[in-house]
N, C-alpha and C positions, 0 to 999 in steps of 0.2 A: 851236690854242693847244698842244696836245700836241706836235705837231711840233715847234714853237718852242723849248719845255721841253727836248725829247730832245736838241737841238743842244749844249746846255748841261749835260749830264750823261753819264757813263761808261755808252754802251747796254749794254755786258756786265753791268751792276750793275742793270740795270730789267728787270721782268717785265712785258711790254705785251700788252694782252689787248683784244681787239675783236670785234665780231661782224657777220654778216650775215643778210640774209634777211627783213627784218622792214621793210615800208615802208608810208606812209600815199599811198594814189592816191585822189584826188576824196573825200577824208574818209573813206575804208573802207580796213580794215586788208588788207594784201596780203602773203602768205607765199611766199615762193620758195626751191626747194632744188635747182633744175636744177644739172648741172653747168657749164653756161656762165654762169649767174648767178652761183654760186660762186667762179669764177675772176674773173669781171668785178669784183665786189666786193673781192676780195682784193686784186687790181691796183691798185683804185681807193684802197684804204687804204693800201697801201705808198706810193703818191705823195702823198697827202696827208699822212700823217706823216713823209715823207722819211726812211724806213728800208728797210734790205734785208730784213727778215724780222720777223715777229709772233711773238712767243712762245705766246701761246694764243689760238686762233681758233675761235670759238663759231658755230654754228648759232643764231641768235636765239630761232626758234620752227621747230616741225618743220613742214615742208610735207607735207601728209598726201594730196597728189596724185602724189608723187615717191618711188619706193622709197629707203629710207635709204639702201641699197646703193649707189646712184648718186650720192647727195650726198656720202656719206663715201669714195666712190672717188675723187672728185675731190680731196677735202681729203688723200687720201692722197698724191696726185700731188704736190700742192704741199709736204708735208712732203718728198717726195723730190727735189724742186727746191730745198728750202732757203728756200722763201719763208713758211713757219710752222713752228713745231717741234712744238707739240701740238695735239690737236683736243678740243675741247669741246661739248655741245650743251645746249640751255636749254629745260627744261619736255618732254623726252623721255618717253615712256611705257616700262616697263620691257621691254617687247618690242622698241622700236625701239633703246635702249641694247643689248641683247643682240644686234640684228643687226649694229648699228654696229660692235660691238667686235670682231665676226667679220671684217671688212675690217680693219679698224686700232684699235689701243687708243686709247681714250678716256680722256684725261686727268681730265677735270673735268666735270661735270653742274652747272649753275646752275639753281637751283629756289628759289622765294620760300621763306623759312625765317626765322620769327622767333617770337616768345613767344607771338602770335596767331594765326600760321599752321604748323601743326606737323603738316599731314595725311601729308609723305613721311616721318614717324618710322617707320611700322609697316612697310612694305614696301620701299619706294624705297632710303633710305640703307642698310637692312641689305643690300641685293642690289648696290648701289653699293660697298658695302666688300668684299663676297666678290670683287669684281672690281679692286679698288685704286684706285677712282676717287674723287678730292676732290669734295667738295660746297661749291660758292661760295653764298653764302646773299646774295640780292639782297633788297632791301627789308628789311634784317635789323632796322630800327625802325618795322615797319610803315607804311611809306610816310610816315615821320616821325611817326607817331601817338604812339610812346614819346618823342619829342624834343618833344613839346609842340603839335604840330600840331592845330588844332582843339579844343584844350583849352586850354593856357596862352595861345596865340597864335591868331588867327583866320586862315581860310584867304583867299590871295587871291583875288579874284573870277574871274579867268581860271585858276585852278588847277582841273586834271582833276579833283583830289579831290572838289571840289563835287558831282561826280556819283558818286564812289565810294559803293558800299552801306554801307560801316562808317563813313562819314564825314557821313551824312545822316539828319535826320528821328529817329525814335526811335532808330534803331540807335547814331547818336553818343551820345545821351542815356545810354543802357545801356553804351556803350564807355567813357563819361567815368569812370563807376566802376572799371572794371579800371585806367585810367590811375592814379587816385589811390591804389589800393591798390598799385601798383607804385612809385611815387613815395615813399610812405610805407615802404616796404620798402628802397628806395634810401636814403633818409635813414637809415635804422638801420645801413646798412653804409657811411654815409661819403661816397655818391657821389649823381650823378644820376640820373635816370630811364634816358635813354639809356645810360649807362655800366651800370647793371646789364642792361640787356637785351643788350647787347654782350656784358658778361662772360658772361652764360648762354649764350650762343651759342659763344664761345672756349673754354669749358668742355665743349663737346659731343664735342669730340675734334680732333687736330692735322689731321685731315681736312676740317675743316668752316673755312671763310673767310667771313666776313663782309665785306660791300663796302658800307658805309654812304656815301651821297652827301651833299655838303653844298656850299654855297656861301659858306660863311663861316669864315675861320680859327680863329675860337674856337671854332666848333663841331668842326674837324678835330682841334684840340688836346683838346678834351674826349673826344672819340671814341677819340684816341690812350691817353687816361688809362685806357681800360676794361682794358688788358692789364694794368694793375697790380693789378686787383681778382682777389683769390683766393676761390674759394666752396668751401665742403666738401659732402660727399654732402648732409648734412643742411641745408644752406643751399641747394642745388641743389633738393631736394625743396619746399623751403618757397616758391621761385619759382614750380615747377611748379604748387604748390595755390594762389598767389595768382591765376594766369591759367588758368583751366580753359577747356577748348574749348568746353564748353556754356553758357558765359557771354558768349562773343563773339557779338555782333549782327551780321548783315550776310554777304554772300559776300566772299570774299578778293580777286575781281578785277572789274575795270568790265566790264559786261556785253558790250560788243563783243569782249573778249579772252577769256572764260570759255572758249569752244569751243576756244581754244588751249592750254588747259591740260594738264599732262602724262596726266590720265587719259583724255583724245582724241586722243594723239599718235601712234597706230599709222598706219603707212604701208603702201601697196598691195604686195603681193609681187613680185618682180622678175620 
């Protein structure tokens, strides 16, 4: 679908990002970062998208069985061949970022970052800023929670969120209190809860880019509206105070993904 759209758009004005290395095999998560797999995935993406190059190419999750130097070394070759422009990592540890950067500059690190997922603020964000690495915030609405999922609207029966720790049982009931507080504060600012959640991220700095996902045009328009919301330092503190981390109930990831989070993403020595 993206490939079809790109044919109708000026390629040089588009920032195209995609990822490799995260697969489901027999119902199990498989992470691959071998040089051969890196190249195979890149070639496949170029073919499916119908383009000559990808602007930002991420490793979707870190393969902790492969030295990061090997993975990034192949990505560096793809940069030199003009097949990708910039290299990104998703959920890497600080040590992995450091070792990767020694092979080739890392342009962006994609991390879960939202009002209720702020664990990267103490160490990882400051470290990335020292190196000039941007933060791409995935799940900026808390997997749709601040957009009303499981609060304003019920979850589809087939949704993975029906097994997510923050969306089930007592955890969900406790988290609904957080949603109501954010929605009330948003009303005070004349916007919606998702707009306030995105505006809060947009105020973290020019190097923080939230990437909300949606399947509805009206939600896309609502998300874009968050850019116009301006928050003072006092108002930012008010948002922080409304969502305190000790109030959030449940782990941030599905159990099957927890071991692939950035805290466990060191790789073996080369």
